[in-house]
N, C-alpha and C positions, 0 to 999 in steps of 0.2 A: 649894766652889762647885758648885752643881748645874747641869749642862749641859742646854741645852734639848733636848727630845725631838725626833728626826728624824722628820718626818711630811710625806711628799710631798703636794703638793696636786693633781697630775694625772699621767696616765701618761707624758707627755713628760718631766717632771722625774724621775719614777721610773726611766725608761729611762736618762736621762743619768746620773743618780747611780749607778745600778747598773753601767753601763758603766765609769764612773770608778772605782768601788770595786773592780771586778774587773780591768780592764785595767792600771791603774797598778801595783798590786802584782805582777801577772803580769810586766810589763815589768822591774821592779826585781829580782824573784826568779827570772827565767827560768832562769838557769844552775843556781841552787840547787835549783830544782824538778825540772829534768831529771836532776841528779845523784842526787836522792833518789827519782826515779820508780820505778826498779826495786825498791828496797827496800820502798816502800810497796805496790807491786803484789804483790810476793811475800807481804808480811804480810797484805794484804787477801785474797789467794788462799787463804793458809793458814787465815785466819779462816773464809772461806766453806766451804773444804773441811771443816774441823773441825765447822762448824754442820751441813753436809749429812750428814757421817758420824754426828753425834749424832741427827739426824732419822731416818736410816736405821735406826740401832740401836733407836730407839723404835718404828719401824714393824715391825721383826723381832720385837721383844719383844711388840708388840701381836698379831702373828700367832701366836706361841707362847701368848699369853694367851688368845686365842679357843679354841685347842685345849684349854688347861687348863680353861677354863670349861665346854666341852662334856663333858670327863671328869668334872668335879665334879657336873654334872647327872646323868650316868650312875651315878656313885658313890653318889648319894643315892637311887637307884631302889629301891623295895621289892622289885623283882624279885630283886635279889641276896640279900636276907634270906630270900626264899622259895625260893632255888636254882632259880628258873624260868629255866634257861639258854636255853630255846627262845625265849620272848618277849623275854628280854634281848638275845639276838642280833638279833632283828628291830628292837628299839629302837636298838641300836648300829648296825645296817645303815642305818637312816634318817639317821644322822649322817654315816657314811662316804660315802653316795651323794652328798652335797653337796660332798664333796672328792674328785674322781676320783684313783684311785691310792692312796687312804689305807686303813687298816684299824685295828680296835680289838681288843686282846687283853686277856683277864682271866686272871690268874695267881694260883694259891693260894699258901699259905705254904710248900709244898714245891717250888715252881717249876713245877708242872704247869699246862699251859694248860687253862683251863676252857671257853673259847670263843675263836674267831677269825672275825671277820667275812669273811675271805677264804677260809675253809675251810667247806664245807657241814657242817651238823649230822650227826653220825653217823660222820664220818671220824676216824681217830686223830689226836690232837694231841700234840706233843712236850713234853718237859720243858726249859724255857728255861734253867734253871740248868746242866744238863749241856751244853747247846749252848754257852752262854756260857763255860764253863770250858775249852772246846777251843781258843779263841783262834786260830781259823783265818782265812785270808785268801782272797779270790777275786780273779780278774783280770777287770775290766770295762772294755772298750774301751781295753786297753792300760794300765790303771791298777790298782794294788793297793788293795783296800778290805777292811776287817774284815768278817768274816761275821756278827759279833754286834754288838748294840747296846751291849755293855758290861754285861751282866747288870743291866739297869735295875731289873727287878723285885726282885732280891736287895738292891740298894742301897736301894730304897723300904722293904723290911722292916727293914733295918738302921738306916736313919735316920728313918723315919717322915715323910719330907718328899718334895716333888716333885724328880724327878731328870731331867736332860736328857741325851740321847746326842749323841756326835759323829757325823759322816757314816759310814754303814756300808752294806753291801750287803744290801737286803731280799730274803730268799729268796722270799717269797710274791709280790712284785711284780716280782722279777728285775731290779732296778735300784737305784741309790743311794736311801737313805731317811734321814729323821730321825725321832727318837721323843722323847716325854716320858712319864713315868709318875708316877702319883699314888697315894697309899695310900687304900685303902677301909677307913675305921676305923669301928668300932662300940664305944661305951663306952671310947674312948681306946686301943683295941687295933687293930692292923692285921691285917685278915683276908685281904684280897686286894690285888693291885696292878693298876691299870688302865693300859694302855699305848696311846697314840695314835701310829701311824706314819703319816707323810705324805711325799709327794715333795718334794725340794728346789725343785721348779719353782714352788711357792708363794712361796718367797723370791726366786726369779729374777724372778717377776712383780713383786714388791714393788720390787726394785731397778730394774728397767727402767721401771716406772711412775713412780718417784720421780726418776730421773735422766734428764733430757731434753736436756741439752747434749751435743753429739756427741763432744767431746774429753774429757769427764769419764769416767774409769774407776772403777768401783765393784765391790768383791768382798766377800763374806761368807766368813770363814775360821773354821773350828772350832778347838777347843783343841788338835787334833793337827797344826794346820797345813795341813789340806786345804781346798780351795776348795769351799764349799757352793753358792754361787751368784755369778754375775757378770753385768754388763751387756754389750751388744754391743760397746762400745769396748774392753773389757778384752781382754788377750792370754791370759787363762787361762780354763779351763773347769771344769765340775763334776769333782771328785775329783783335780784337779791339785794338786801340792805347791806351796803359795804361797811366794814369795820371802821370806826372812826380813827382818824390819825391826826396828830397835832398840826394845825395849820394857822399861823399867825395872820392876823388881818393885814392886808396890804401886800403880803408876800405871794409871789407867783410860783415858788418852788421850795423844796425842803426835803429832809430825810426823816425816817421813822423806823422804829422797831416794834414788833408786836408778835403775838402767837396767833397763828391762823386757826380757822375753824377745825382743820384737821390736826391740830396739835403741833405744828411745826414752827420753830423760832425763825422769824424772818427779819431781815433788814432790807430797807427799801428806799426809794426816792419818788417824790411826787412832783408833778409840773402841772400848773393850771393854764388852760388855753386863754389868751387874751381876747379871742374872737367870741367864744360862746360860754366861757366860764366852766366848761367840763374839765376834769382832772384825770390824768393818766398816772396810774400807780404801777411801779415795776419793783419787784422784790426777788430775793433769793434766800435759801436757807443760810443761817448764821450758826457756825459751829463753835463759837467761843474763842478763848485765847490759846495760843500755842506757846508753851514755855520750854526752853531748852533744858536737857539734862547733861550731867557730867559725862556719862558714857557716850551720849550722842556727840558731845563736842569732841571727845578724844577720837572717836571713830571718824568724825569728819575731818580732823587734822591729819590723822594717819592716811586717810583716803586722799586727801589733798596732796601730801608729800609724795605718795606713791604715783599719783597722777602727774606730778611735776617731773619725776624721774622718767616715767614712761613716755611723757610728752617730749622730753629732750631726745629720747632715742628715735621716736617715731616722726619727729618734726621734719628731719632731713628727708626721710623716705616719702612721707606724705607730700611734702612741698614739690618734690620732683614729679610725683604722679598726679598732683592736682594742678600745678602751675600751668602746664601746656594746654590741657583741655579748657581750663578756665580762661586763658588768654584767647584761645580761639573762639570761645563763646562770646567773650567781650568784643572781639574784632567783628563778629557777625552782627551783634546788636548795634554796634557803632555804625556799621555799614547799612543797617536797615534791612538785612536779608535774614531768611530762615536758615538755621544750621542744616547742613546736608544730612539726609536720612542714613547714609552709609557710614557715618562717623560714630564709632562706639568706642567708649573709653574703658569699659569694664567696671566702672564705678557707677552704681545704680542712681545715686543722687544726681550726678552730672548728666547721665544719660536721660533721667526723668526731667531735668531742667531743660535739656536740649529738646526733648519731645514737647514739653510745655511751650517752649518758644515756638516750635514749628506749628503746634496746634493753635497757639494764639495768633500767629500770622495767618494761618488758614481761616480761623474764625473771623478775623477782622476782614479779610478779603471777602468771605462769604456774607458778612454783615453789611459791608458796603454795597456788594451786588444786590442783596435783598432790599436794602433801603432804596437803591436806585430804581429797581423793578417796582417797588411799592409806590414810590412817587409818581413814576410814569403811569402806572395803573390807575392811581387816584386822579391824576391829571386828565387821562383819557376818559374816565368815567364821568368826571365833571363836564368835560366837553360834550360827551354824548348826551347827558342830562339837559344841558343847556340847548343843544341843538334840537333835541326832542321837544322840549318846552317851546322853543321859538318856532318850530315847525307847526306844532298845534295851534299856537296863537296866530301864526300866518294863515293857516288854512281857515280857521274860524273867521278871522277878519276878512280874508279874501271872499269867503262865501257870503258874508253880510254885505260887503261893498258891491258885490255882483248882483245879489238878489234884489237890493233896493231899486236900482234902475230897471231891472227886469219886470218889477211888478207893474209900473204904469204902462210899459210897452205891451205886456200880456193883456192887461185890461183894455188898453186902446185897440188892440187887435180884435178883441171880443166885441167892442162897440162898433167897429167897422163891419164886422160879420152881422151884427144885429140890424144895422142900417141897410143891409142887403144892396150894396152898390151894383149898378148895372154895368159899369165900366169893367170889362174883363182885365184891363191892365191893373186896375185898383185891386181886383180880386186876387190876381196873381201875386201882386206885391204884398197883399195882406197874408196870403198863404206862406210866402217866403219869409216874412217877419215872424209868423207864428212858428214855422219850423225851426228857424235859427234860434228863436227865443227858447223853445223847448230843448233844442240841442245844447244851448249854453246852460240851461238849468240842469240838464242831465249830467253834463260835465262837472258842475259843481257838486252834485249829489255823489257822483262817482269818486271824486277826489276825497270827500269827506268819508265815504264807505271804506275806501282803501286805507285811510288813516285809522279808522275805527278797528278794522280787522287786524291791521299790523300791530295795534297796541292791545288786542284782545278785548275790546270794549263792545263789540257787537254781540247781540243775543238773538238766537233763532227761537221763533215761536213754533215748537214742534207739534205736528198733528198728522194724522193719515192724509196723504194728498194723492188725488187721481192725476196721473201724468197726462192723461188725455185732456183734462180741463186745463192743466198748465200749458200744454202746447196750443190749445185752441185759444186761450186768452192771449198768448204771445203772438199768434198769427193775427188775430183780430186787432192787436195793438199796432202791428207793423204793416198790415195790408194797405192802409191809406198812403203811407210813405212809399211802399213798393209799387203801388199802382201809378202814382205820380212819376216814379222813376222809370215806368215802362216795364215793370217786371211782374212775372206771374208767381203767386205763392200758392203752394198746395200742401196738403197734410195727408199723411199715411199712418194710421193708427191700427195696430194689429189687435183684434179682439181676443180675449178681454184685455182692456187696458191695464197696464201694471200700476201698482200703488207703491208709494214710498212714505217713510216717516220724515217729515221735514217742514220748512216754512214755505207756504205756497206763494207768498209775495216774493221772497227771495229766489225761489226756483223759477218763477215767471220772469224775474229780472234777468236771470242767467240766459234763458231762451231768447228773450227780447234782445239782449246784448249781442248774441250770436246772429240773430236775424238782422239787426241794425248793421252789424259789421258786413254781413253779406250784401245788404242793399248798397252800401258805400263802395264796395269793390266788385259790383256786377254791372256791366253795360246794359243799356236799354235792350229789350228783347229777351233778356235772360230769364232764368227760372230759379226759384228758391223752393226747397222741399223740406218739410219737417216729418220725420219718421219717428214713431213711438212703438217700441216693442219690448218683449221680455226675452232675455237670453240667460237661461239657467236661473241662477238666483239673483240676477242683476236686472235692473230696470234701465232701459237704454233710451236716449233721446238723441237723434242725429239731425243736424242742420246741414244741407247740401246746397251748393250753388254752382252756377256755371260761370263764375267770375274769373278774375285774373290769375287765380291760383297762388300758390306759396312755393318759394324756393326750398329745396330739401334741407339746406343748412339752417333755415329759419323755422322749421316746424316746432322746435322746442322753445326757441327764443321769443317767439311772439306772445307767449304767456308771461313774460317778465314785464315788470312795471316800466312804462314809458318807452317800450320797444314797439316799433311798427314795421310792417312790410311795405317798403317803398317801391313803386312802380313808376317808370318814367312816362308811361303812356296813360297814367291814371290821374285825373285832375280832381280838384275839389279838396275840402278839408277832411282829413282822415282822423281827426281828434287828437287826443293827448297820449294815446297808447296805454290807457289804464282799463279799458273795457274788458279785454281778455284776461288781464291779470286779476281784476275784480271777480270775474266769473270763475276763474280757476279756484280762487281762495274760498268763494262762497260754496262751490261744489265740494272742496275738501272739508269745509266745516260740516257738510252733510255726510261725511264718510265716503264721498265718492271720488271719481277720477275723470278728468277731461283730456282729450287728445285731439290732435289735428292731423289730417291726411290730405295729401295732394299729389298728383302725378307730375306736377311741375308747373311753371309759369304758363298762363293762358289755358289751363285745363281744369279750372274750377278747384274747389276745396270742400272738405267735409269736416265737421266738428262733432265729436261723439262724447256725450255725457253718460257715464255709468254710475248708477246709485244702487245701494242695497235694497232689493225689493221686499215688500211685506205682503201679507194676505190682505185682500180687500175687506174692509169692515162690513159687518152684517147690516148695521143701521144705515138707512138712507140718509143722504146729506139734506140738510134743511133747505127749503126753497127761499131764496131771497125775495123780500117784499119790495115792491116798487116804491121809491120815495114819493112823499106827498107833493102836491102842487105848492108853488110859492105862496107864502102868507102875504097876500096883497094888503097894502095899507099899513104894514108894520113900520115903526119909526126906527131908523138906523142912523147912528152918529159914527161918522168916519173921521178918525184922528190920525194925521200923519203930517210930519213937517216938510215932506216932499209934496209940494202942491200938485205936481203933475199926477203923482200917484193917488192923492186924495180926490182930486176932481175927476179923473177918469173912473175910479172905482165908484164915486158917487153917481156919475151918469149911468154906469152899468146897472147899479142897484135901482136908480130911478126908472130906467127902461124895463126893469123887471117887476115894477109895481110898488117899490118901497118908498117911504117918505124919508128923504136923506138930508142930513145937516153935516157941516164940515167944521173941523177945528184943526189948528196946526201947532199946538203946543199943549203941554200937560195941564197948566192952570186953566186954559180956556176949555179944555176937555172936561175937567171936573165941574166948572161952572155950567157948561151946557148940559151935562148929565144930570145935574141937580135941578136946573131950571126947566128943561124940556122933557124930562122923564122918558128918554127913548126906550124902546123895547130891546135894542141891541146896540152895543158900542164896540166898534172895531178899532183897537188901540195899537199904534206902533209903539215899539219900546224905546228906541233911541230918539227921544224928543229933546228940544233945545233947553228946556228949563228943568222940570222934573221928569224923570223917566216914566215909561209906561207902568212899571211895577208900582211905583209910588202913586201914580194917578189911580190905578185900580184899587189900591188899598184905601185911598181917601174916598172914592165913590162907594166902596163897600161899607165904609164906616158912617157916611153921611146920608146914604140913600134911604135908610130905614127899610120900611116894608116894600118900597117900590124898587126892588133890585133888578137892574137890566142884565140881560145876557152879555157877558164881557169876553171878548175874543181877542187874543194877542195875535197881531198880524206883523211879522217881523222878518228880517233877514237873518237873525240868529236862530239856527235850527238844530243845535246839538242837544243831547240828552240832558245836560245840565241846564240849558236854557229853558227846556220844557218843564223841568222840575222847578225852576225859579218862578215861571209863570203860574204853575199850580199853587205853590206856596203863597204867592202874592194875592190869589183869589180869582184868577181867570178861569172861565168855564172851559175854554178850548184854546189850542195853540195852532196857528197856521203859519207855514214858512213860505216866504216870498220866493218867486212869484206864485201867487195862489191861483190855481185853476179855477175859472168862473163856475164850472159845474160842481167843484168840490165845495166852494163857498156857499153856492145855493143849496146844495144838499145839507150842508151843516145848519144853515138858517132854517130850512124846512124842518129838519129833525128836531132842533131845539125849540123852535116856536110852536110846533105842533103839540108839545107836551102840555 
């Protein structure tokens, strides 16, 4: 027979039936429930403790998993294959900076440490296998700890798997530490072991963040029985010997009871991690059995009967008062809307529930908005980093590819000049080629300078500078071009000339940029004037011209990158629009300011640089000595895979009295250097077989006592390229296209020693 379904028609009936269903069984089974209360509570407590221990084990394993994932990223880095320990240590340092007190160690197959993020590059590094074999202990705050992590790296090479350490004393950080190590494999063979060491405070934070009940005690114990981490309620600390608990072999979890060090009876649960063998112990005070008394039972029955009578009276009242607002809240939840703020029932709990629903809806909305904003920001940041890296790579490659063809052109121009042709047409053509080659070379340098300044990578060599010398050097540099353009250049320097603190090369570059700009925009017959004066506490350099002028709306814009003043009546190449932008940024790096003035188109322009003035130094500036004459008869080996560049440079050196031989790849260069014993070897870097760095290293290793002067001649001219050349063993670095007088001066200086 099928029983009818119980379905209350209103809240009053539901309350009455609920009370009857609950209170009647309670009245009948009071004594039995009281007798079983302790057993049930204990079992429930054990279940909760076991679940909490399992959760903490998962949290601890997740912390180890994050460290493992970071090591896997580092193990896959191509920097390991290239043995680029310097950049690998920088990469690893970025990981350890996010985890205070951590370090990363790379160990080779002999136990030798290749890098340690806690030890600066260049300092000696130990052999971990020898240290691990000593099995020493140290005392830390009254506790004995192993000095070694257990030779993790050797275990990695033996097993080819990830290995975890127990708690030990970290020598580099001078406090307890944990480690895990993974193999660095290539082609199925372990070549290195990567070790990530971090403080147990990470596990301490995990425990304290996950356990918020005051009387719950939690501790993480390693395989040696030492406490790795514990929460505030626990009576143990890091490196304490944990109290032994019964653990059967092969079991991953269980329960225990014991008396703690502070005399508290505890009941708890333990769970062992399948990943690293560490165990989490969670316990709480155990108060013993609860036995019911007769008086308690009678009082409980009387109270229950009274509650039943009172409930019958109040059921109808409460149902009417509760039903309507609860139905309204239910309708709001089903409709997915927040309850109105102006709806108040006078019942604190229902109003609190309504407020909680409103707050929850608002919080969810804010969380969704914040997550969206964060994702957009992260995506934009990734795009900016990618664009910045691509820009740097593009500029470096562009500079290299432009400088390589410029090198033979520049050398060929110098050869034509040395041949002293009588044909004026040839001489004009040579001059045009030389000017345009220098112009293109300056454009490449300006592009790279703008990139370095934008990224904050340019460094000024500060010293007291006489602005009169700066102006004179700039005028001397520009006068040949101005004269060919039919212009007159004059200088006006107020005595005494002002002094500033700055980089003389960069300041001269600023004035030269302004003068070159004036030459481009001034028609034949015009005049250029450079004025140097002091105005109060400022040193002033003004460059004036009688050129095409500047429109008023462009007086500020012309200092922006890639912005140019266009004139319909002005022909010729006006450049890329970076000269004035570069000048402004260099002036600002010196703490100065640059401005432009013009009365309008066709009325000339004036550029004014203002810098903080200083007092002239008392000591006289040293007199520059004239470079010695060329070292005639010296043997020079020219190595370049660009045959035009090699042959033209060889002819130029031959005309200067040097004995020249050529090579066009790295292997040939090494053989020629060892067979011919040249005094100088000019090596290109981008060779077809081995690069110039490797060729330099081989020559240095095999030449013995007959070491030649090695000069890198390359289109790669950034600071990192010069550092690489110096590390490879080069004596000097020249960026293509090399000015012939610069090359000759370098050879004279080096060979004269």
